N, C-alpha and C positions, 0 to 999 in steps of 0.2 A: 846037505851041509854047504856044495861049496855057493851055491845061492844064498843063504844065510847069510854066507860070510858079503858078500857084498853088495848084498842091502844097503848098508849102512853107506855106502857109496855112491852108491844110484842116488840114494837119496841126497846125499849131500849133492852131486849133480846136478839133478833135477831140481834141486832149491837156489841153485847158483844159476841155472838158468833162466827157471825164473825172475830170478833179483833182474839179471840183466834186462831182461824185456819189459820190466816195469820199469827200469832206469832211461830205458831207451825211450820208452813213451812219456815219462814225464819230462824229459828231455826235449822232445817232441813238442809237446804240450806247450815246455817253456820258450822255443821257439817258434811256435804258431806266434806264441801272445805277444813275443818281441817284434814278427813281422806286424802284425794287425796295430802295434803302439807307433813302429816306424811306421806303417803306411797312413795311420792316422795323421800321426807327426809330419809323414809328406803333405797328405792332405791339407792338412791347415796351412804350414808353409806354402802350398800352390794358390790355396787360397788367400791370403794375404799378400803373396807375390801378385796371383790377379787385381785386386783391391788397388794396390800400389801403382800398377801399370795401367787401371782405368781411371784414378786417380789424375795419371801423368795425363793421359789420353785428353781428361778432360781440362785439362790446365791448358795444356798446348791449344784444345781449340777454344778456348775460351782466351787464349791470349791472341790467336790467329785471328778471334771474331773482332777482339779490341785491335787489334793492325789493323784489320779492314775496312772498320770504321774511321779508324784515326786518318786513315789513307785517304778514306771517302772523303773525309772533313775537310782535310788540308785540300782535298781535289778542289770542293766548295768553296774555300775560301780563297783559291788560287784564283778561279773562275770567278766568283764574286767580284775581286778585286780586279779582272784582265777587264770584267762586263764594265764596271763602272767606270776605267779610265778609257774605255771605247765611247761608252755615253757623255761621258765630259767633251772627250775628243768630236766629237758627233755638234754636240751645241756648240761648241767651238767655232765647228766650221760654219754652223746654222748663222751664230751669229754673225761671224765674217762676212759672210754671202749678204746678210741684212746692213752688215754696215759699209759693205761695197756698193752697195746698191744707193745707199744714202749717200754717200760721197759722189756715185756719177749723178745723183739728181742735183746735189750743192755744187756743183761743176757747169753742168746745165742750166742752172741757174744763176750762175754769175756770167756764163757767160751771155746769155738773156740781156742780164741788166748793164753789161758790157756794151752789147749792141744798142740798147735802149737809149743810154746815156750818151751815144756817139753823136758828134754832131751832123745834121742833114747838108749835105753838101748843096750851096744855092747854083742853079744852071747858070753858067754864063753865055750871052748868045755867042752863036759860031763856035760854042767849044763841044766838041761831042765827047771828051773824055768823060770814063764813069768812075774814074780813080775816086776814093772816098778818103779824108784823112785814117790815119793807121788808130785802130782803139787803143787804149789802154794796154798794159800789161798784163799776165793773168792772175787771176785770184789765187790763194791758196788751195780750194778745193781744186782746181781745172791745174795747177801744177804738179797737185798730190795725184789728181788720177792720168792726166797723160804719163806722168812719172812712174807711175804703177803698170800702165799698160807696157811702157817700154823693156822693164823689168819681166812681165810676162813675156815678152815675145824675147827675151833671152838678151838683151842690149843692156848689160850690167850698167856698164859706164855710164850711158846715156842716163840711164834710169837716177845713177849715184847723183849726175851732175843737176839734173832737175829736182829731185829733195835736197839737195845743198842749196841749188838757188830758195828754195819754199823758206828752209829754216834762214836763210839770209833776209829774205823780205818780209816774210812774218815770224819772227823767233817765238811769238806769243800765240801761235795760232795753236786751235787743237788737233791739231793735222797733226805738229812739230813730234812728239813724241813717237808715233807711229811712224811719223817720214826717216827717223832716225833707227827706228829699227831696221825699216827697211835698206838704209845704208849700211847698215851691219850685215843684212844679209846679200848685198851686194859682193862686199870683202868676201866672206864666205862662200858665194858662190866662185869667186876667183882663187879659193882655195887659200886666200889672204887671213887664217883665223886670228892671228893676231890682231890685225887692225878691226874684224869683226868684235872683238871680245873687247876691244879698247870701246868701240862707238856704246856696245851695252850698256858698259860701265857708266858712259856719259848720261845714258838714257837715265837711269837711276839716279845718279846724281843731280842730273838740270830739274828732273822732273818725278822727285821721290814720290809725291801723292795722287799721280796718274796711274790708272790701271794698266796699262802700258810698260811701269815700270816695272813691275811683277812677271810682263812677258820677258822683257828686257833681261831679267834676271835669272827667270827660268832656262832662257835658251842658254846663257852666260854660263848656269851650272852642267846644262850638257854637255857643254861643249868642253867644260874641263873633265867631267867624267870619262867622254870619248878619248881625252888626251891622257888618261891613268892618274890624273891628280886627283885620289878620289876623296883625301880628306879636305880640299881646297871644294869640291863639288858638296860634301856632307854638307859643311859650313852654310856655302851658297843657298841649299836647300833646304837648310834650318834657319835662314834668314828668311827666305820667301814665307816659312810658316808661320815664324813669327811678326813679320812686319806687313804683312799681306795675307793675313787668315782664311779671309772672306772671297778672295781671289779665285779662280777655277785652276790657277796655277798651283796653288798651295795643296790642293787636292794630290795632285799629279807628284806635288814635292813630295807628300808623306809616300806616296807609293816607291816614289825614288827610295828615299829613305828605308823601307820597309827591305825591299833588295838590298839594298848596300848592307841590311843585318843593323838597322842601327838597334 
């Protein structure tokens, strides 16, 4: 009797117990599904993040490669400009050596001509003197060469006097423009840059068609730049490029304008 009475309750309790296990199973299944979905979502987000990171890395690598190529190009351009300037200076130096040698030959030729034109002394009986009449004054090439020799020895004042004598006696000589440039350099050697710049200006004013005008203007422009007068120096470099485009100084002036940020 007692067992029969408690049978429905036991069945109810058993049914409730079975229902709870099923609910727990369903809940566990749902949790597992959610965890798997979350894991897949995390995996997808991780893959996207890795893809974005890889793109950033590739972009950075590309930027570094571009920066490296640009730096190399800038270095190459700077080297080319430097090499060009060095070659121009070498050409000018070789040209200057040739001109100096030619000047020496001209001076020697003038001296020989003067000696050949000097009168031969007529011997006088009983006169043992061998003195000959003084020959004529030195020619422009002789004056130029002797003055240049003095300048190379460091005698700026003596050299300037010789160049000035050349200008007084032979103002139309082909050596006159270069003589004026050396006069300016004697002033520069004495740290009188104002006088030097004034003489450079006279070269351009008196001999505008001479190749030495570009040289004088370039030296004047360098002096202005060294003094910090950038605007005036830039105008002088511009004038060289405009008025003497085929000169060696024009190439150097273009390089100076580039460094000045034209």
